[in-house]
Each structure stands twice: as C-alpha cells, then as structure tokens.
Phi, psi and omega in degrees: 000138182299142177271110182270138179227174178297331178283323184278347183266001176227138181238124182261153173300146177209150180284133178225181177294339177272092190296334182276352184273122178278311178207145184223128178235105178278165176299320179296317180297322182280340181079026177223177182243026184250275193270134163249132186232141170219148163244137187227155175241139172229128172284161181308132177076001174280154181234143174230138185241150178208174175218139186277340181051236185266018184242155166267145187240145165238128176244120183243122179281119178274320178203153178088197185218134184237146163255132184235120178245138184212172175285356179243008178144169181233141182222127185255147173051060177268122183102130184229354187261153181278336175197174186291345180266004189251004179158180182288153184277167164230152188207168178222132173258131178235137179276182180300156172057045178241125171270142182211154175235134178245121179241132180273127175281328172223173176306129189218155170232143178214156178249149178230135172226137177218152182213148179303141180217153180243352182247136183266095176274164180285146172299153184211124174270130179251106179274160184297330182286353176257356180285123176261139185239139176244137170262106190256155177078204180190157180056232183278009170248013179291136174204166182249131180237122175261122180271118181257300169241082184282169171307135184097347175299142184286075174216182184266316191227326192286141168232133184224127174220159170248146180227135176242129180237116179294159181303136181086355181259166175245150172223175194050041186223137001304153182304138178229163177221160175211075182233009177224134176268115183212152179243154174280177180297338178271005180087356180288139177293120182263327180204136176255155178266100188237139165269149187217141175251135167247114177252118191260141164220160184225153184282352171225144190297333181271004182296159177202165174224158176249131178231125176263138173233122183213150182282146171261174184294337178254010181293141175302330178297318178295318179299327181275002180078019181232063180296153182228142173206098182228155171239125185250144174256114182258128176251181184304129178070012172283154175241128173254134180261133177237090178275334183206165166082174176283153189206062178289159183233138176239133181249123180296151176302145176094351185229149171254128179264130171247136165219143174264120178262129176231126185229149173201147180175229190283347180202153175276080195204161171245021182300126186215166178241129176285150171294118185298338178290337186239357184300332181301337183300332180301332181289347181265353183295128178233249183287148175285151174295127183293352180282349173244140005284159181284337185204170181303139186229170171252097188292151175295000000 
C-alpha cells in the first residue's frame, strides 16, 4: 500500500508543455486506480480535443461558456457563470469510447474527471436549472452543496458536487470517512470505499484553506500499519487527494472557500461514517449561516 505523506497528498499547479492544463492528477500520481483529474483553461475560440476510451467522463464548467461536439452528440453554450462564485454550474457526462471537441466561446475554465467504467450509459447535459442545492450543517459548520452528479445519477462510478464554505466556517465536518465498503444488518450500504479529489478555488487570490486527513481506528491505513495524520494548506487551484481517513476542512475568516469534490470507488454513493469522537457536534446545529446560499439556488 502506498505511503501517503503531506507532500504526496497535495498537488499544486505547475507549468508544463500542455499550456492549457492548470493542474493534472493522474491515477499513478494519486496512488489509486480510480480518478484521473484535470483543470483546464481555454481562451476564446480555442479548441481542445479528447477521447474517453474505457472511462466515463464528467466535464464541469468552472467559468465561461463552451460548445462541445462529440461522436455521441453536440451541446451548445454550456456554462453561464463568470466564475465559481457567480452562480450554479453546468456540466456534461460522457460515456466510454466517445471522441469530443471543446471550443471556448469566451475565455473559460473547466474541470474534467474520469474513471474506468464497464457500462455504457447515455451522455447527459446538466443545465444549471436542474442543479439541486443543499444548505448543510449549521452555525459555523454551515456550507452550500451543489449536486452535479449525485448518488443515483445514471452513471457507473462518478459522484460530483461543489461545496462553498464561508469564512470562519468548517466543512466536511463533523469529520467523516469513506474507506471501507460495509453494509448494515438490514443490507443497507453504510459506508462506501471511495477515493476523493478536492479541487480548491478562493474568492480572493491570496485565500487558502486548511484540511486535515487522519486515520480512524477502522481505516485501512491503520490496519496496514501506516496511520496518517497531516494538515495541508490548500491554495487557489490546488488539489488535495483523499484516499483514506477523515478529512475536515477549515476556512479562514474573510474568505470563501470553494472546492469541487469528485469521488469514485466501490459504489456510486456518498455513504460515509462520522468520526464518533466528534459526531455529537451535529446535535448543536441550529440556525444556518445567513451567508449561504451565495447566490439564488434550486433547493433540494
């Protein structure tokens, strides 16, 4: 089993020969066999091409507007927001063995996540008016969650959501984990074994968030004799990898933290287990923070 450290669990943007690539996380780099992630930039009228091969793809428009042509269909003017803090997302799901071209109508950024799949689902355009939003937590754990590819979406493995955390608040809190696939006595899925990407952006360029990743008593890392407990500082366009363990996030006052969550693993699910030491905090949740939602939403 890979030895995870504070250096290996965070991926920073870097300049490469691929000028349009903001950040790239391969399966080999992450030490898992599920998600490959990229964030990309396209200037107006530029085109980028890809092929899904044996993977299912999710393309999420972060900013700008794209025209997407493929061997499985064509979609015009996907994406309507100027940045991730300005409105609900739009996205496209593509199945295996699909060739596609992405053309930017204006300067645009988009994220891509793909994972191996064996079932050929239909392509699906997700418009902003179909995005359902949940205001989760309460008080200083209040945050906004936009469901893009939620559990139950017609795909094989991918789950995709966006999360906004106001300054001074915590999210992914109480700490939870999803590193063991287990069912309850009634057969209900209690926890899925999922790998997870956190892709960060901030409403001011100097913004940052702190994310702790630590093993629980039933974590596979602990069983393997490789417990982990690190705190990572995530800046704009950084990617944090969560292969195991609990993983709460803290946002400093004065800044709003955005992260795009992409998950894949043993089930198309968000089934997770709270850290029993901190689960009691849920009983203190009362009023929601008035700073969420950040913009008009389609509530769950």
